[in-house]
C-alpha positions as CSV (number, residue, x, y, z in Angstrom):
1,V,-2.9,-6.7,8.7
2,P,-1.0,-5.7,5.9
3,F,-0.9,-2.1,5.1
4,H,-3.1,-1.0,2.1
5,L,-3.8,1.9,0.0
6,V,-7.0,2.6,-1.8
7,L,-6.7,5.4,-3.9
8,P,-7.9,7.9,-5.1
9,R,-9.4,7.6,-1.3
10,D,-6.2,7.8,0.2
11,R,-4.3,10.2,-2.0
12,K,-2.7,12.3,1.1
13,L,-1.5,9.1,2.9
14,F,-0.2,8.1,-0.7
15,R,2.0,10.7,-0.9
16,L,3.4,10.8,2.5
17,V,4.1,7.0,2.2
18,K,5.9,7.9,-1.2
19,K,7.7,10.6,0.6
20,A,8.9,8.6,3.7
21,E,12.3,7.0,4.7
22,S,12.2,3.3,4.6
23,I,14.1,1.8,8.0
24,S,14.6,-1.9,9.3
25,L,15.5,-2.6,12.4
26,V,16.6,-6.0,14.0
27,K,15.1,-7.8,16.6
28,G,15.6,-5.7,20.3
29,R,17.0,-2.7,18.9
30,A,15.0,0.6,20.3
31,L,13.2,2.7,17.8
32,Y,13.2,5.2,20.3
33,A,14.0,5.5,24.2
34,P,12.1,7.8,27.1
35,G,12.9,11.6,26.5
36,D,13.4,11.5,23.0
37,L,11.4,14.5,21.1
38,A,8.4,13.5,19.0
39,K,10.1,14.5,15.7
40,E,9.1,11.4,13.7
41,V,5.9,9.4,12.9
42,F,6.5,5.7,12.3
43,L,4.5,3.0,10.5
44,V,5.3,-0.7,11.0
45,R,4.8,-2.1,7.4
46,S,5.6,-5.8,8.5
47,G,6.8,-6.9,11.9
48,F,6.0,-6.0,15.4
49,I,7.0,-3.5,17.7
50,R,6.8,-4.0,21.8
51,L,6.3,-0.8,23.8
52,V,8.1,-1.1,27.2
53,L,7.3,1.3,30.0
54,A,9.6,1.4,33.0
55,G,8.2,1.0,36.4
56,M,6.6,4.1,37.7
57,E,8.2,3.5,41.1
58,P,11.4,2.3,42.4
59,G,11.9,-1.2,42.3
60,Q,8.6,-1.7,40.2
61,R,9.6,-3.9,37.2
62,E,9.1,-2.8,33.6
63,R,5.9,-3.6,31.8
64,T,5.1,-4.4,28.1
65,V,2.3,-2.5,26.6
């Protein structure tokens, strides 16, 4: 679903998006890793993000959420 701002209802969100830094990622590159500090918020404008969790027990395979 494309991101769509409806003004003036989304004024605060619009101001946030205007000040945001835009980045592009190549397929397979990690956006963040377990243990990273949560200092940023990410808005996916196009494409998909896959969240992969490591197995909870030794020997378990990772899971895609």
